[in-house]
N, C-alpha and C positions, 0 to 999 in steps of 0.2 A: 625300458630303462626307468629306474626309480626316480621319483621327483626329489628335488632338494629345495630348501627354503631360499627364496630370493629376497634379500632385504633391499627395499627401494627407499632411499633416503630423500626426503623433501628438504631442500635448503635454498634460502634466498641468496642470490648473488648481490652482495651489498655494494652500492655504487662507490662508496668512499674507501673500500678496501677489497677491490675485486681480486687482485692477484693473491693477496693473503688468504682470502676465502677459498679460492680454487685450490691452493696448496694445502690448506687445513683439511678440506673435504677429501682430497686425494689421500692424505696420510690416514685420516679416520677410516676411510673405506678399506684401505689395504690392511689396516690393523684389525678390523672388526667384521670381516667377511661380507661387507656391503658391496654388491656387484652392480647396482644401478643407482644413479643420482637423478632426481627430478628437480631441475633448476626452476626457481621462481625469481621473478624480477619485479621491482616496483610493487612490493607486496606488503600486506599487513599494516603496521603502525605508520610508516612513512609514505604510504600511498596517498596521493593528492586527489585521486579520482580517476577518471578514464586516462589510461596511459596512451600518450600520443605515439603515432607511428615513428616519428623522428626519434623519440627516446628509445623505443624498441630497437631501432636501427643502430643506436649508439652501443647497445649491449651485444649485438650480433658478433662482432669480432672476438669478444671475450668468450662468448658461448662456443664459437667454433674452435677457438684455441684450446679451451678446456676439453671439448669433445675429442680433439685430436690427441691430446695428452692422455686422456682417460682411456681411449681405445687401446693405446699401447699397454696399459696396465690391466686390461680385461674388465674395465668398468664401463657399463652401458650408460648412455646419456638419454634422458627424456626431459621434456619441458612441461612445466605446470603453471601456465599463466594464472595469476591470482583471481582474475575475474572475467566474467562475460558481461552480464547486465549490471553488475556490481552487487555486492552483498547488502549494503545499506549505505545511507548517506553519511552517517557518522560526522556530521558537521561539514562535509565537503560540498563544494558547489562547482559543477563542471559545465554550467550553462553557457558561460562566456567562451570557454575553450571549444565547445562543440555546439555552435548556434543552430545547426540544422537538425539536431537530434531531438526526438520527442521523448519526454520523461515520464516515468511511471506515475500513476495516480491510484491511491488507495480506494477501496470500495466506498469509503465515506467521503471521498472527494479531496482528500489531502494529497498534495503533489510532492514528488521527490525532486531533488536538485542535482543528484549525481547517480541515480539509478535509471537505466534506460527502459523505455517501452519496448517490449520484444517485437512489436510490429513496425517499429521505426526503420525505414530503409537506410537512414544515415547510420543507425546502429549496425544493421546488417553489413553495410559496406566497411565500416570500421572494424568489426569483428573479423570478417574474412580477410581484410587487408593485414590485420595484426597476425593472424594465424599463418598466412602465407609467408610473412617475414620470419616467424619462428620456424616454419618448415624448411627454410634455407639452411638451417643447422643440421637437418636430416636426423632428427631425434628418433629413437625407437618408438616412443609414444608421445603424442601431443595431447595433453589432458584438457578437458572441458570441465570447469568447476561446477559445483552444485548450485551456484547462484543462477544457473539457467533454469529458472523456475518462476512461478507466479505468486509465491508466498514468502514471508519472512524477509522483506526488504524495507525495514523501518526507514521512514514512516509509513510505507505501503506494506502493511502486514498481509494484505490480500489484494492483489492487483492482476492485470492493469485495467482500469476503468476510465482511461483517457478518452478524449473526443474521437481519436482515431479508432479505438476499439468500438466505441458506441456507434459510430457511423458504419463501420464494416459489419457489425452484428445486426444493425437495423436493416441493412441491405439483405442479409441472409434470411431474416424472418419476415421481411416485407412490411415492417412497421417501425416508425420512428420512436425510439425509446430514450428517455432520459436515464441518467445514472440511477436515480432513486427508483424509477419504475423497474429497471432491469434487476437491481438488487432485491427489490420486493418480490419479483417473480422467482428469483433464484432461492430465496429464503422462505418461500411460501410455506406456512405450517401444514403438516399432514402430507398427503400425497404430493410428490414434487410437481411443480409446474413444468410443462413440456420444454420451456425455454432453458431450464437448468441443464438438461442433457445436451441441448443444442449449443449452449455456451461452453460446456466442457469439451464437446467435439471440436468446436471452433478453436479453442486454445490448444488442444492437443495436436490438431492438424497443422497449424502454422509453425509449431515447434519442430515437427518432422520436416517440413519444407526448409526451415532454416538449417537444420542438421544436414540435409542433403546438399545445400549450397556450400556449407562449410567443408564438407567432405570433398566436394568437387574441387574447390579452391586449393585445399591442402595437397590433395593427391596430384594436382597438376604441377605442383612444385616438387614434392617428394613422395612418389608413389608407394615407397616401402614403409613410410611412417604410419603408425596405427593411431587412430583417434580414440581416446578413452574418455569415459564419462563418469564423473563423480555423482552419486545420487544421495538424496536425503531419505528420510523414512518413507516407505511405501504409502503409509496412511496419509502423509502430507501430499504426496504426488497424486493421490486419488482426488484431492480437492481441486486439482488443475486439469484433470482429464488426461493425464499422461498416457500416451500410447507406447508402452514399453517396447514391444517387439519392433514396431515400425521405427521408433526413434533410434534404437540401438542399430538396426540394420541400415538405416539411412546414414548414420554417423560412421559406421564401420566400413562401408563400401565393400571392397573386395576382400577385406580381412575379417577374421573372427571378431566378434564384439568383445570389448573389454570394459569392465565397470569397477569403480572404486566405491563399494557400498559403505554407508555410514556404519561405523564400528565403535561408537562411543562406549563408555563415557569419556569425556575429555579431561575430567579431574578424578581424584581419588573419591571413591563412592561406596555405596552400600551394595550388598549382594544382589538386590533387585536390579541395579544398573548392569551388573554382569549378566544376569539372565536376559535383560533387554538387549545387551550387546550380542549375545548368541542368537537371540530371536531375530534381530534385524538382519543378521547375516543370512539366515535361512529363509526369512520372509522375502528378502530382496532376490535371492536366487530363485525363489518360486515364481517371481514375476518375469524372469529373463528368458530369452531364447536358449535352447539347448546349445551347448558349446561355448557360451559366453564365459570369458575368463574373469574371475573375481579377484580383486586385489584390495583386501579390507583396509580401511583407513584407520590406522592407530595414531591418535593425536593426543598430545598432552599439553593443552593450553593452560598456563602460560610458560610451559616448556622447561620445568625443572622438577626434581623429585619433591619439591615443596607442594606441588599441585597434584602429582600422581607418583606414587612410589615405584621404584624399580620392580618390586615384586608384583604389583598389579599389572604393570606394563608387560612383564614376562608372562603372566597368566593369560593376557589377551593374545599374545603370540601363540601360546599353546592352544587356545581355543580356535584360532584361525587354522592352525595346522591340522587339528582333529577334523575340522570341516573340509579338509582337503585343499585348502588354499595355499599354494606354494609361492605366491607373490604377496608380500605385505608391505604397504606403504607406511613410512615412519616419519611422522611430524613431531620430532622430539626436542628440537632446538629452536631458539627464538629467531626472529627475523629482524632484529635491530642491531646486528653486527657483533654480538658477543663472540669472542674467539672460541673455536671448537677444539676440544682436546680428545685425542683417541682413547685416553684412559679414564674418561669420566665414568660415573656409575652406570649410565645407560650403555655406553660403549663396551664396558667390561661384561655386562650382562649379555649383550648381543654375541660377543665373542664366545662366552661360555656356553650359551644355549644353542649354538648352531647345530652341533651334533645331535642334541636332544630333539630339535625340531625336524632335522633330516630323518631321524629314526621314526618319528610319528608318521611322516609322509611316506615312508617305505610301505606302510600298510593302509594309511588313510588316503586313498587315491580317488580320482574321479570315477564315477560309476557305482559307488556304493549307494545303498538305499537307507535313508534315515527312518528309524522306527520309533513309535511313541504314540501317545494320545494325539489324534489329529486336530490341528487348529485350522480354522478357515480364514482365508483372506481373499477378497475380490478387489483387484486394482480399480474397478469401476464402481466401488461401493458408494461414492459420493453422489452418483446419479439417483440412488434409490433411498437414501437415508431420509426419514421423515423429520423435518425440523419442528420445533415447538414455537408457540407464540412468543414473540419477543427475543428469539434467538439471534445471535450475531453470526458472522460468516463461519465461525468455528463449529457451528452445528452440522456442517458438511463433513466434519472430521470424525472418522470412526476410530475410537481408542483401541478397543479390541485386545488389550493385553492382560485382562484380568485373570483368565485361566492360565495363560502362559506363565506368568510369574508365580501364581499359587501352586500350580502342579509341579513345576520344576523345583521350587523351594521345598515341596513336600516329598521330593524324590521320585516323581513320575516323569519319565522322558516324554518329550513332545516332538511333533513333526508337522511340516506343511505338506508332506506327501500323503500317499494313500494310507488309510488306517481303518480298522474295523471298529474303532471307538473314537468318538469326537467330543470336543468340548467347545461350547458356543456361547458367546456373549453378544449383547447389542443387537443391531439390526442387519447383521451380515447376510442373513437368509433372504432379505428382501431382493437381493440380486440373483436369486436362484429361481428356476422354473418350478412349476408344481411337480413335475416328474422328478427333478433333482431333489426337492425337499422330501418327497415320499421315500426316495432311495436313501437319503440321509437318515430318516427316522426309522428305517428298517434295520439299522445297526444299533450299536450301543452309543447313547448320546447323553452327555452331561450338560445341562442347561442352567444358567443362573436366572435370576428373576427377570432381567432385561430381555434375554433371548426368549424365555418362555412367553413374555408379554407380546413380543413381536410375532411369534408363531400363532398365538391365540388371535391377535388382531387380523392376521392374514388367513384365518380359517383352519388352522391345524390343531386346535385344542384337543380334539378327540384322540389324537395320537400321542399326546404327552401326559395325559392323565390328570390334568389340573385345569381349573379356571383361576383367574386372579380377581379377587373382589376389589382390591385397591392396593396402593403402595403406602407403607407406613414409615414415617420418620422414626428410626429406632430410638434416638435419645428422648423422644417424647412419649414413649409408652413404657409400661412397667415390666420390661423384660430383664430378667436377672442373668440368665444363662441359656445355653443350648444343651439339652440333655441328650447324650449319645448312648446312654445305657442306664440301668437302674442306679440312681444316685451317682451318675458319672457325668460330669459337666465340663463344658468349655465356655469361657467367657467370650461374649460377642462384642465387647466394648471396643470402639474405635477400630474395628476390623477392616473396614473398607473406606475408600475416599468418599464414596457416595453412600451415606448411611441410610439407605432405603431398603425396606424388606417387602417382598411381594406376599400379600396375604393369600395363601393358597387354599383353594377349595378342592378337595379330592374327588375324582371320579370313582365309580365303582371299579374295584380291582386294584386301585392305587393304595399304597401304604406308606406311612411316615416312618422312616428309620431313625429320625431324630426330630425333636421338637424344641421350640423356645418355651421356657417356663418363667413364671413370675416369681416374686420374692418369697412366696409360700410353697414353691415347688409345683404349682399347678400348671397344667399345659395351657399356654397362651395361644400358640398357633404352630402349624407344622414348619419344620426347617428343611429337612431333606425328604423328598418323596420319590419312591421307586414305583415304576409302572411298566408292565409288558403290554405292548399294543398289538393291534390286529395285523400289522405289517410284519410281525416277528421281531420287532425291535425292543430293546430295553432302554428305558428313559429314566434318568435321574434328574429331578428338578430341585435346585437349591435356592432357597428364598432370597438370599442376599443378592443385591445388585452389584456385580463385580465389574461392570463395564468400564469404569474409570480406575480400576485397579484395587489391590489390597494394600494394607499396611502390615508391618511386622506383627501387629497384634492379632492378625488372622491366624498366625502359625503357632503350632504347639505339637508335642508328641502325640497327643490325642487326635489332633486334626490330621496328622500324617496317617495314623492308623485308620481314621474314618475315611479319608479320601482314597488311600490305597485299597481299602476294602471295597469302596464303591467302584473303582476301576476294575477290580477283579469280578465284581458282580456284573458289570456292564459287558465284560468280555467272556462271561460264562467260565471264569476260572483260567482264562488264557491271556493274561495281561501282557502288554508291552513292558519294556524295562521299568522295574521298580527298584529303588536303591534305599538303603538305610545304613546307619552307622554314625550319623552326626547331623547337625542342623545345616541348612542351606547347601545341600548337595545338588549339583547340576548334573543329571545323568544323560548320557549320550549312547545311542546304539546305532551302529552302521553295519548293515549286512552286505556281504560280498558272496560270490558264487561258492567259495570253499572255506570261508571263515567269517567270523563276526567280531567286530570291534566293540568293546564295552569301555567307555571312559567315564570316570567320576571326577568331578571338580569340586573341591572344598572351597566355596566362595566366602566362608566365614573366617574370622580371625582366631578361631579356636582349632586346635588339632583334633582330628578324629583318631580313635584307638582301633577301629575296625571298619571294614567295608563289606556289606552284604548286598548281593544283587539277585534279582528274580526276573526271568524273562521266558517267553513262550516260543514255540516253533522248533523245539529240539526233539528229534526222535531218539537220539542216543546221547550219552555223555560226550563232551568234546574229546577228540582224539588226543589233543594236547592243549594246555593253557600256557600262553606266553605272556610275560609281563614286561612292560616298557621300563627300561632303566634310564637314569638321567644322562648317561653317556650315549644314548641313542640305540643301544642294543636291546633286543627282545630275548629274554631268557625264560626257559621253562620253569614253571612254578607249580607247586602243589597247593590247592586251596585247603583252608582249614576244614571245610566240609563241602561236599558236592553231592547233590541228589537230583534225580529227575523223576517227575511224576506226571503222567498224562500230558506229556509234551512241554511241561514247565520245568526249567532248569533253575536250581537254587545253588548259589555259590557264596561262601563267606571266606574272607581273607583277614587273618589276625595280623594286621599291619597298621602302622601309623600313617595317616594322610595329613601332611602339614597344612597349615593355614595358607590360603591362596595358592593351592597347588593342585596338580592333576595326576591321577594314576590311570593307566590304560592296560587292558587285557585283550589279547587276540585269542579267540576260541576257534581252533582248527576243527572243522567238522570231520 
């Protein structure tokens, strides 16, 4: 049976207009194909801090009455409590109302007044008591918010380092540690202190225990209710030692896991943020047990087209559908009681796009294999990252998005799945064994300066064809341009957030395919170095440090030609999906047993006049090419050109691709 898109509307049940809110939501859902409501109470702006059990009890009759009414209309009820530990103090103070609760403390020693310590038994009892009350409504899903975490709880940006935590951890290591001593161990420069891994293990383990207690309590009241978890960015969760599999399984109990991944941006934004949105969805899926249901979080804070246009909201829905996500949560409307109209701009868009989304899901089903340049992510990376002298807690954070944004913006598809070609930044390889690293380096690998430095420090320089003499601050040296051919230049100005260049020294057999030149056109130092190693791998080392990301200044038509050419070289002429036709095209390839989906997203605000794609793995021309239409149908189409050579298929379509829009093709084998 084909999947269809389920709109899951998140809406606060406002205390001063409960019945009006219920009726408005019902009318909205019936008008706009919304088949699930995620009720929130005591949320957002008017929340005073921890919600008392008595207040939750006051809401229950209204929630039960709404569920009974909505059941008759075919609308499913879920509940989305706004907080667990609490997102942040925001000037609130819950200490007098909950005198037994232990409060979170930042790694610098600054305490919170309304954000709980996750080890506090008073917090455990309150959380389980609250969720057991919600379970009396018998919702389909009872959600756990993403504030069940150890980071981003201002004033505790990184916690918790309260006395309860210090005493418990001191018992584990058999040594009494002060907060300052423990933090010094965790942030030790260079090779990590053994206490860092123990600390991350400690944090990850008790979160799993809490999830198991919560699951037991909820399912004792409502066995059929599923517990879902909202997550933040996987890089963030690495800093707290999250045990993804164990946490999801403990929370889910007898049901399949269900996760609401971060699917920002929350406001109107640049193409980079849309690449990041797509990237977070796939990176989170990479961390989860097989069979986990993903319900991407589409959120528009502060909830009008002033902050995110209807067109960008629509595009994110299309991205979720191409990823095979048939359930999307919608946080589109404010939580301060503004009346809800079925025919507002967002509602009309949902109504209009339903057939379009259902059409995508007809072919974009679970079980497809994403193809592209492989990106690496290790959920345990914070155990292995080497901090620098004077670094703060953020040194445990692995950014790792540099190649993702650069490659997608230049028309190269990416994946967190298996791939014969990889792109690596930062210290991600520190979490791999020697055997794993040698296997990686036997393939095609694209390294930036930061990844090359990591591999050299760990003894793998012979396999990448370069040594690094030093890192140079680009604005402080006389570099005018990058020469990618005879008198063919690209400006390197302000191309990356971290304007550092690795000064590469080439090994025998390595060659520079591009160089940085000075103001007189003289070669200053190598930029892109290509090398074939003794393991059979092809390695491209690019001198820029991309670990903290690129800027729009990195991108150009020449840069697209350069990097698509490097990907072809790394794959020996058999590249994963490459796309051209306009700037900021996000390419997606998903392979199924008897067909391949190719999707191209124009994330820019200019229209494309044509779309050209190139991908490998085809022995023959497609039997048929279908193109997705906005009404959800797939119609046979004839490409402007179609050729196949040595397994590489090239197609071009002389069609217009509007700004912030998506086109998709189904290639039947």
